C-alpha positions in Angstrom: 55.1 15.6 110.8 51.5 15.5 110.6 49.6 17.3 113.3 47.0 15.4 113.7 49.4 12.7 115.7 50.3 15.8 118.4 46.4 17.8 118.2 43.5 16.7 119.1 39.5 17.9 119.9 37.2 16.5 122.5 34.1 18.2 123.3 34.9 16.8 127.3 38.2 18.3 127.0 38.7 22.5 127.0 35.3 22.9 125.6 36.4 21.1 122.2 39.1 23.6 121.5 41.8 22.1 119.6 44.5 21.0 122.3 47.9 19.0 122.2 47.3 15.1 122.8 47.7 13.9 126.3 47.4 17.5 127.9 45.1 20.5 128.4 47.2 23.0 126.8 44.9 24.5 123.9 46.8 24.9 120.6 45.8 28.6 120.4 48.2 29.2 123.9 51.1 28.1 121.9 50.4 30.5 119.3 49.9 33.3 121.4 53.3 32.7 123.0 55.0 31.9 119.3 53.4 35.1 118.2 54.5 37.1 121.3 57.7 36.3 120.6 58.5 33.5 122.8 60.9 31.3 121.7 60.3 27.8 121.5 62.7 26.6 124.3 61.4 29.0 126.6 57.5 27.5 125.9 59.5 24.2 126.7 60.5 25.3 130.0 57.4 26.9 130.9 55.3 23.4 129.8 57.5 20.5 130.4 55.4 18.1 129.4 55.4 19.1 125.7 58.0 18.7 122.7 58.8 20.1 120.1 57.4 18.3 117.7 53.7 19.6 119.8 55.2 23.2 119.0 55.4 22.5 115.0 52.0 21.0 115.1 50.5 23.8 116.5 52.3 25.9 114.0 51.4 23.4 111.1 47.9 23.3 112.3 47.5 26.9 112.3 48.9 26.7 108.5 46.3 24.4 107.3 43.6 26.6 109.3 45.1 29.5 107.5 45.0 27.7 104.0 40.8 27.2 104.5 38.2 28.8 102.0 36.6 31.0 104.4 38.9 32.0 107.0 38.0 33.9 110.1 38.9 37.4 108.3 36.7 36.7 105.7 34.1 36.1 108.7 34.6 39.2 110.1 34.4 41.3 106.7 30.9 39.7 106.2 29.5 40.9 109.5 
């Protein structure tokens, strides 16, 4: 799967934050829910417009960001 199939950015939607296509649900919301130990099935119950592929795309997107040469942790260390 390619996260680009499920995730988009548009300056007119949620101030340009990455969202799941066709929704106004930001990727960070899904990632935070997963980080708080919410199971994917619970997320799908809470957000019935989502699919498991949408959730997996959020994880893939986060993994790609973590591969970036300069991430948020490095930026914070510089401050």
